[in-house]
N, CA, C and O atoms as a GROMACS GRO file, in nm:
protein
  368
    1UNK      N    1   1.868  -0.565  -2.506
    1UNK     CA    2   1.726  -0.618  -2.416
    1UNK      C    3   1.678  -0.473  -2.366
    1UNK      O    4   1.703  -0.425  -2.255
    2UNK      N    5   1.630  -0.432  -2.434
    2UNK     CA    6   1.530  -0.283  -2.440
    2UNK      C    7   1.523  -0.265  -2.306
    2UNK      O    8   1.490  -0.356  -2.230
    3UNK      N    9   1.556  -0.138  -2.265
    3UNK     CA   10   1.507  -0.099  -2.086
    3UNK      C   11   1.339  -0.076  -2.143
    3UNK      O   12   1.314  -0.056  -2.262
    4UNK      N   13   1.238  -0.081  -2.038
    4UNK     CA   14   1.065  -0.017  -2.047
    4UNK      C   15   1.130   0.128  -1.995
    4UNK      O   16   1.229   0.153  -1.926
    5UNK      N   17   1.031   0.209  -2.060
    5UNK     CA   18   1.026   0.338  -2.055
    5UNK      C   19   0.930   0.360  -1.895
    5UNK      O   20   0.835   0.289  -1.865
    6UNK      N   21   0.963   0.429  -1.843
    6UNK     CA   22   0.795   0.457  -1.744
    6UNK      C   23   0.706   0.493  -1.766
    6UNK      O   24   0.692   0.587  -1.844
    7UNK      N   25   0.616   0.440  -1.712
    7UNK     CA   26   0.470   0.564  -1.759
    7UNK      C   27   0.528   0.672  -1.721
    7UNK      O   28   0.633   0.702  -1.663
    8UNK      N   29   0.389   0.752  -1.790
    8UNK     CA   30   0.369   0.861  -1.756
    8UNK      C   31   0.324   0.904  -1.672
    8UNK      O   32   0.229   0.831  -1.644
    9UNK      N   33   0.328   1.008  -1.582
    9UNK     CA   34   0.280   1.046  -1.441
    9UNK      C   35   0.154   1.138  -1.452
    9UNK      O   36   0.154   1.251  -1.501
   10UNK      N   37   0.024   1.057  -1.387
   10UNK     CA   38  -0.106   1.167  -1.395
   10UNK      C   39  -0.134   1.148  -1.322
   10UNK      O   40  -0.123   1.047  -1.253
   11UNK      N   41  -0.194   1.263  -1.304
   11UNK     CA   42  -0.256   1.358  -1.187
   11UNK      C   43  -0.353   1.399  -1.237
   11UNK      O   44  -0.353   1.460  -1.344
   12UNK      N   45  -0.478   1.365  -1.151
   12UNK     CA   46  -0.558   1.484  -1.127
   12UNK      C   47  -0.627   1.559  -1.051
   12UNK      O   48  -0.638   1.545  -0.930
   13UNK      N   49  -0.688   1.661  -1.134
   13UNK     CA   50  -0.691   1.819  -1.063
   13UNK      C   51  -0.815   1.777  -0.928
   13UNK      O   52  -0.934   1.745  -0.934
   14UNK      N   53  -0.716   1.797  -0.808
   14UNK     CA   54  -0.855   1.782  -0.679
   14UNK      C   55  -0.904   1.936  -0.698
   14UNK      O   56  -0.834   2.019  -0.755
   15UNK      N   57  -1.053   1.969  -0.633
   15UNK     CA   58  -1.094   2.061  -0.570
   15UNK      C   59  -1.051   2.147  -0.450
   15UNK      O   60  -1.098   2.258  -0.426
   16UNK      N   61  -0.914   2.057  -0.344
   16UNK     CA   62  -0.942   2.101  -0.283
   16UNK      C   63  -0.761   2.181  -0.311
   16UNK      O   64  -0.677   2.107  -0.363
   17UNK      N   65  -0.723   2.309  -0.278
   17UNK     CA   66  -0.565   2.390  -0.269
   17UNK      C   67  -0.479   2.281  -0.192
   17UNK      O   68  -0.491   2.236  -0.078
   18UNK      N   69  -0.362   2.246  -0.320
   18UNK     CA   70  -0.252   2.165  -0.250
   18UNK      C   71  -0.114   2.252  -0.280
   18UNK      O   72  -0.095   2.330  -0.374
   19UNK      N   73  -0.022   2.218  -0.174
   19UNK     CA   74   0.145   2.317  -0.205
   19UNK      C   75   0.184   2.236  -0.316
   19UNK      O   76   0.134   2.131  -0.356
   20UNK      N   77   0.300   2.313  -0.370
   20UNK     CA   78   0.378   2.217  -0.456
   20UNK      C   79   0.412   2.129  -0.392
   20UNK      O   80   0.390   2.027  -0.457
   21UNK      N   81   0.473   2.098  -0.259
   21UNK     CA   82   0.570   1.995  -0.196
   21UNK      C   83   0.460   1.877  -0.209
   21UNK      O   84   0.517   1.774  -0.245
   22UNK      N   85   0.327   1.861  -0.192
   22UNK     CA   86   0.233   1.771  -0.203
   22UNK      C   87   0.227   1.717  -0.336
   22UNK      O   88   0.263   1.604  -0.367
   23UNK      N   89   0.176   1.811  -0.420
   23UNK     CA   90   0.238   1.790  -0.539
   23UNK      C   91   0.343   1.666  -0.561
   23UNK      O   92   0.307   1.557  -0.604
   24UNK      N   93   0.452   1.691  -0.532
   24UNK     CA   94   0.566   1.653  -0.564
   24UNK      C   95   0.582   1.512  -0.488
   24UNK      O   96   0.667   1.429  -0.522
   25UNK      N   97   0.489   1.493  -0.378
   25UNK     CA   98   0.528   1.379  -0.310
   25UNK      C   99   0.426   1.283  -0.352
   25UNK      O  100   0.428   1.162  -0.327
   26UNK      N  101   0.301   1.376  -0.444
   26UNK     CA  102   0.224   1.260  -0.500
   26UNK      C  103   0.280   1.200  -0.623
   26UNK      O  104   0.270   1.084  -0.661
   27UNK      N  105   0.362   1.335  -0.697
   27UNK     CA  106   0.452   1.216  -0.798
   27UNK      C  107   0.536   1.146  -0.757
   27UNK      O  108   0.590   1.060  -0.827
   28UNK      N  109   0.559   1.164  -0.661
   28UNK     CA  110   0.709   1.028  -0.625
   28UNK      C  111   0.664   0.914  -0.568
   28UNK      O  112   0.730   0.810  -0.573
   29UNK      N  113   0.535   0.922  -0.502
   29UNK     CA  114   0.422   0.838  -0.480
   29UNK      C  115   0.389   0.753  -0.581
   29UNK      O  116   0.376   0.632  -0.569
   30UNK      N  117   0.372   0.830  -0.703
   30UNK     CA  118   0.318   0.757  -0.831
   30UNK      C  119   0.401   0.682  -0.916
   30UNK      O  120   0.368   0.598  -1.001
   31UNK      N  121   0.545   0.734  -0.875
   31UNK     CA  122   0.669   0.658  -0.948
   31UNK      C  123   0.734   0.572  -0.870
   31UNK      O  124   0.844   0.529  -0.907
   32UNK      N  125   0.678   0.532  -0.743
   32UNK     CA  126   0.716   0.434  -0.692
   32UNK      C  127   0.625   0.330  -0.671
   32UNK      O  128   0.654   0.218  -0.627
   33UNK      N  129   0.495   0.376  -0.710
   33UNK     CA  130   0.401   0.283  -0.694
   33UNK      C  131   0.442   0.206  -0.830
   33UNK      O  132   0.461   0.086  -0.809
   34UNK      N  133   0.459   0.243  -0.956
   34UNK     CA  134   0.498   0.176  -1.135
   34UNK      C  135   0.621   0.069  -1.075
   34UNK      O  136   0.631  -0.052  -1.099
   35UNK      N  137   0.732   0.176  -0.968
   35UNK     CA  138   0.829   0.096  -0.976
   35UNK      C  139   0.785  -0.064  -0.904
   35UNK      O  140   0.808  -0.178  -0.943
   36UNK      N  141   0.729  -0.025  -0.811
   36UNK     CA  142   0.660  -0.167  -0.756
   36UNK      C  143   0.609  -0.280  -0.836
   36UNK      O  144   0.627  -0.399  -0.861
   37UNK      N  145   0.533  -0.171  -0.865
   37UNK     CA  146   0.488  -0.300  -1.015
   37UNK      C  147   0.542  -0.343  -1.096
   37UNK      O  148   0.498  -0.444  -1.151
   38UNK      N  149   0.659  -0.286  -1.137
   38UNK     CA  150   0.717  -0.360  -1.235
   38UNK      C  151   0.794  -0.467  -1.166
   38UNK      O  152   0.814  -0.582  -1.202
   39UNK      N  153   0.826  -0.413  -1.074
   39UNK     CA  154   0.923  -0.533  -0.975
   39UNK      C  155   0.832  -0.683  -0.943
   39UNK      O  156   0.878  -0.789  -0.899
   40UNK      N  157   0.680  -0.650  -0.983
   40UNK     CA  158   0.588  -0.785  -0.951
   40UNK      C  159   0.610  -0.848  -1.110
   40UNK      O  160   0.635  -0.795  -1.218
   41UNK      N  161   0.591  -0.958  -1.073
   41UNK     CA  162   0.576  -1.092  -1.165
   41UNK      C  163   0.475  -1.082  -1.311
   41UNK      O  164   0.495  -1.090  -1.432
   42UNK      N  165   0.337  -1.058  -1.206
   42UNK     CA  166   0.215  -1.026  -1.291
   42UNK      C  167   0.206  -0.929  -1.360
   42UNK      O  168   0.135  -0.937  -1.461
   43UNK      N  169   0.273  -0.808  -1.330
   43UNK     CA  170   0.274  -0.688  -1.388
   43UNK      C  171   0.394  -0.606  -1.460
   43UNK      O  172   0.397  -0.496  -1.514
   44UNK      N  173   0.482  -0.694  -1.440
   44UNK     CA  174   0.643  -0.634  -1.509
   44UNK      C  175   0.603  -0.601  -1.626
   44UNK      O  176   0.611  -0.482  -1.657
   45UNK      N  177   0.548  -0.699  -1.724
   45UNK     CA  178   0.538  -0.680  -1.888
   45UNK      C  179   0.544  -0.534  -1.906
   45UNK      O  180   0.596  -0.507  -2.015
   46UNK      N  181   0.516  -0.446  -1.850
   46UNK     CA  182   0.416  -0.344  -1.876
   46UNK      C  183   0.300  -0.292  -1.920
   46UNK      O  184   0.241  -0.185  -1.900
   47UNK      N  185   0.268  -0.441  -2.018
   47UNK     CA  186   0.118  -0.405  -2.093
   47UNK      C  187   0.000  -0.430  -2.016
   47UNK      O  188  -0.099  -0.448  -2.087
   48UNK      N  189  -0.027  -0.440  -1.851
   48UNK     CA  190  -0.090  -0.465  -1.771
   48UNK      C  191  -0.226  -0.304  -1.813
   48UNK      O  192  -0.343  -0.324  -1.781
   49UNK      N  193  -0.197  -0.194  -1.866
   49UNK     CA  194  -0.247  -0.125  -1.895
   49UNK      C  195  -0.332  -0.040  -1.718
   49UNK      O  196  -0.446  -0.003  -1.688
   50UNK      N  197  -0.244  -0.043  -1.670
   50UNK     CA  198  -0.322  -0.028  -1.542
   50UNK      C  199  -0.251   0.135  -1.511
   50UNK      O  200  -0.133   0.165  -1.497
   51UNK      N  201  -0.350   0.203  -1.508
   51UNK     CA  202  -0.293   0.368  -1.463
   51UNK      C  203  -0.287   0.411  -1.357
   51UNK      O  204  -0.407   0.435  -1.344
   52UNK      N  205  -0.224   0.455  -1.227
   52UNK     CA  206  -0.222   0.553  -1.116
   52UNK      C  207  -0.256   0.696  -1.109
   52UNK      O  208  -0.245   0.767  -1.209
   53UNK      N  209  -0.284   0.728  -1.033
   53UNK     CA  210  -0.335   0.877  -1.021
   53UNK      C  211  -0.343   0.929  -0.866
   53UNK      O  212  -0.442   0.903  -0.798
   54UNK      N  213  -0.242   0.997  -0.819
   54UNK     CA  214  -0.230   1.050  -0.686
   54UNK      C  215  -0.366   1.137  -0.675
   54UNK      O  216  -0.359   1.244  -0.736
   55UNK      N  217  -0.468   1.114  -0.620
   55UNK     CA  218  -0.611   1.247  -0.579
   55UNK      C  219  -0.652   1.208  -0.473
   55UNK      O  220  -0.699   1.098  -0.444
   56UNK      N  221  -0.632   1.320  -0.396
   56UNK     CA  222  -0.690   1.391  -0.247
   56UNK      C  223  -0.572   1.283  -0.176
   56UNK      O  224  -0.614   1.169  -0.158
   57UNK      N  225  -0.451   1.305  -0.142
   57UNK     CA  226  -0.317   1.212  -0.058
   57UNK      C  227  -0.396   1.057  -0.082
   57UNK      O  228  -0.430   1.015   0.028
   58UNK      N  229  -0.427   0.980  -0.173
   58UNK     CA  230  -0.495   0.864  -0.200
   58UNK      C  231  -0.410   0.823  -0.360
   58UNK      O  232  -0.391   0.917  -0.438
   59UNK      N  233  -0.374   0.718  -0.390
   59UNK     CA  234  -0.384   0.644  -0.530
   59UNK      C  235  -0.482   0.576  -0.603
   59UNK      O  236  -0.508   0.460  -0.570
   60UNK      N  237  -0.539   0.624  -0.691
   60UNK     CA  238  -0.609   0.543  -0.777
   60UNK      C  239  -0.581   0.480  -0.837
   60UNK      O  240  -0.490   0.521  -0.908
   61UNK      N  241  -0.630   0.328  -0.865
   61UNK     CA  242  -0.623   0.245  -0.954
   61UNK      C  243  -0.717   0.250  -1.062
   61UNK      O  244  -0.833   0.257  -1.019
   62UNK      N  245  -0.707   0.249  -1.223
   62UNK     CA  246  -0.747   0.254  -1.330
   62UNK      C  247  -0.691   0.127  -1.394
   62UNK      O  248  -0.579   0.077  -1.392
   63UNK      N  249  -0.795   0.095  -1.446
   63UNK     CA  250  -0.728  -0.002  -1.556
   63UNK      C  251  -0.860  -0.132  -1.563
   63UNK      O  252  -0.982  -0.126  -1.553
   64UNK      N  253  -0.754  -0.256  -1.589
   64UNK     CA  254  -0.840  -0.402  -1.602
   64UNK      C  255  -0.801  -0.489  -1.594
   64UNK      O  256  -0.717  -0.514  -1.681
   65UNK      N  257  -0.828  -0.592  -1.498
   65UNK     CA  258  -0.717  -0.743  -1.511
   65UNK      C  259  -0.842  -0.915  -1.584
   65UNK      O  260  -0.961  -0.939  -1.607
   66UNK      N  261  -0.784  -0.946  -1.586
   66UNK     CA  262  -0.862  -1.068  -1.575
   66UNK      C  263  -0.936  -1.166  -1.472
   66UNK      O  264  -1.018  -1.254  -1.499
   67UNK      N  265  -0.885  -1.127  -1.350
   67UNK     CA  266  -0.963  -1.171  -1.220
   67UNK      C  267  -0.915  -1.136  -1.145
   67UNK      O  268  -0.804  -1.082  -1.149
   68UNK      N  269  -0.998  -1.157  -1.032
   68UNK     CA  270  -1.039  -1.073  -0.882
   68UNK      C  271  -0.882  -1.110  -0.800
   68UNK      O  272  -0.823  -1.042  -0.715
   69UNK      N  273  -0.847  -1.228  -0.853
   69UNK     CA  274  -0.707  -1.238  -0.810
   69UNK      C  275  -0.594  -1.151  -0.847
   69UNK      O  276  -0.513  -1.137  -0.756
   70UNK      N  277  -0.565  -1.083  -0.964
   70UNK     CA  278  -0.492  -0.985  -1.043
   70UNK      C  279  -0.499  -0.867  -0.933
   70UNK      O  280  -0.397  -0.819  -0.883
   71UNK      N  281  -0.672  -0.813  -0.891
   71UNK     CA  282  -0.685  -0.712  -0.887
   71UNK      C  283  -0.642  -0.688  -0.709
   71UNK      O  284  -0.593  -0.594  -0.646
   72UNK      N  285  -0.689  -0.820  -0.676
   72UNK     CA  286  -0.623  -0.848  -0.496
   72UNK      C  287  -0.440  -0.830  -0.548
   72UNK      O  288  -0.398  -0.718  -0.522
   73UNK      N  289  -0.382  -0.882  -0.584
   73UNK     CA  290  -0.263  -0.892  -0.630
   73UNK      C  291  -0.191  -0.761  -0.619
   73UNK      O  292  -0.106  -0.750  -0.531
   74UNK      N  293  -0.221  -0.644  -0.713
   74UNK     CA  294  -0.208  -0.442  -0.742
   74UNK      C  295  -0.238  -0.432  -0.654
   74UNK      O  296  -0.144  -0.376  -0.598
   75UNK      N  297  -0.350  -0.454  -0.551
   75UNK     CA  298  -0.383  -0.401  -0.418
   75UNK      C  299  -0.260  -0.414  -0.311
   75UNK      O  300  -0.219  -0.334  -0.227
   76UNK      N  301  -0.213  -0.552  -0.349
   76UNK     CA  302  -0.152  -0.551  -0.204
   76UNK      C  303   0.034  -0.577  -0.248
   76UNK      O  304   0.126  -0.597  -0.168
   77UNK      N  305   0.040  -0.568  -0.388
   77UNK     CA  306   0.138  -0.494  -0.434
   77UNK      C  307   0.264  -0.341  -0.378
   77UNK      O  308   0.384  -0.309  -0.374
   78UNK      N  309   0.114  -0.288  -0.344
   78UNK     CA  310   0.128  -0.125  -0.333
   78UNK      C  311   0.078  -0.093  -0.207
   78UNK      O  312   0.048   0.020  -0.167
   79UNK      N  313   0.072  -0.186  -0.153
   79UNK     CA  314   0.045  -0.139   0.017
   79UNK      C  315   0.193  -0.084   0.108
   79UNK      O  316   0.185   0.006   0.192
   80UNK      N  317   0.306  -0.145   0.077
   80UNK     CA  318   0.385  -0.083   0.115
   80UNK      C  319   0.426   0.045   0.084
   80UNK      O  320   0.518   0.089   0.153
   81UNK      N  321   0.384   0.109   0.004
   81UNK     CA  322   0.389   0.275  -0.009
   81UNK      C  323   0.332   0.324   0.137
   81UNK      O  324   0.381   0.412   0.208
   82UNK      N  325   0.213   0.244   0.164
   82UNK     CA  326   0.156   0.374   0.334
   82UNK      C  327   0.053   0.455   0.317
   82UNK      O  328   0.021   0.544   0.395
   83UNK      N  329  -0.032   0.412   0.155
   83UNK     CA  330  -0.112   0.549   0.135
   83UNK      C  331  -0.240   0.496   0.058
   83UNK      O  332  -0.264   0.410  -0.027
   84UNK      N  333  -0.304   0.587   0.126
   84UNK     CA  334  -0.524   0.457   0.083
   84UNK      C  335  -0.477   0.399  -0.040
   84UNK      O  336  -0.386   0.463  -0.094
   85UNK      N  337  -0.504   0.325  -0.081
   85UNK     CA  338  -0.547   0.325  -0.209
   85UNK      C  339  -0.717   0.301  -0.266
   85UNK      O  340  -0.800   0.235  -0.204
   86UNK      N  341  -0.740   0.360  -0.374
   86UNK     CA  342  -0.883   0.350  -0.421
   86UNK      C  343  -0.866   0.267  -0.507
   86UNK      O  344  -0.772   0.300  -0.580
   87UNK      N  345  -0.943   0.110  -0.554
   87UNK     CA  346  -0.859   0.009  -0.612
   87UNK      C  347  -1.022   0.032  -0.746
   87UNK      O  348  -1.133  -0.012  -0.717
   88UNK      N  349  -1.005   0.078  -0.829
   88UNK     CA  350  -1.123   0.091  -0.889
   88UNK      C  351  -1.053   0.048  -1.037
   88UNK      O  352  -1.060   0.126  -1.132
   89UNK      N  353  -0.979  -0.097  -1.050
   89UNK     CA  354  -0.985  -0.150  -1.167
   89UNK      C  355  -1.085  -0.271  -1.175
   89UNK      O  356  -1.140  -0.317  -1.075
   90UNK      N  357  -1.102  -0.313  -1.291
   90UNK     CA  358  -1.233  -0.374  -1.404
   90UNK      C  359  -1.210  -0.519  -1.395
   90UNK      O  360  -1.102  -0.545  -1.449
   91UNK      N  361  -1.261  -0.612  -1.353
   91UNK     CA  362  -1.231  -0.740  -1.385
   91UNK      C  363  -1.305  -0.805  -1.518
   91UNK      O  364  -1.417  -0.837  -1.559
   92UNK      N  365  -1.227  -0.804  -1.541
   92UNK     CA  366  -1.305  -0.825  -1.725
   92UNK      C  367  -1.241  -0.901  -1.824
   92UNK      O  368  -1.291  -0.911  -1.935
   0.00000   0.00000   0.00000
């Protein structure tokens, strides 16, 4: 069985100056977020199309899901990270 590759880490530029430590912490939070998604049965396949960006000390979620239930499951799956989540996922 082939192992799933981790999705690329995506960061958006902020208009606020950010230290390298904050960038590293943001990258780590994005990696942890993808790991949590991988452990959730709804998002485990990796074909969910959800992207996660670290912006201004928050995690922004982008993509689309098929129901409001999945949008909420996505957000609750990432809640243990302890960072603010901006859920921009569209229900389509």
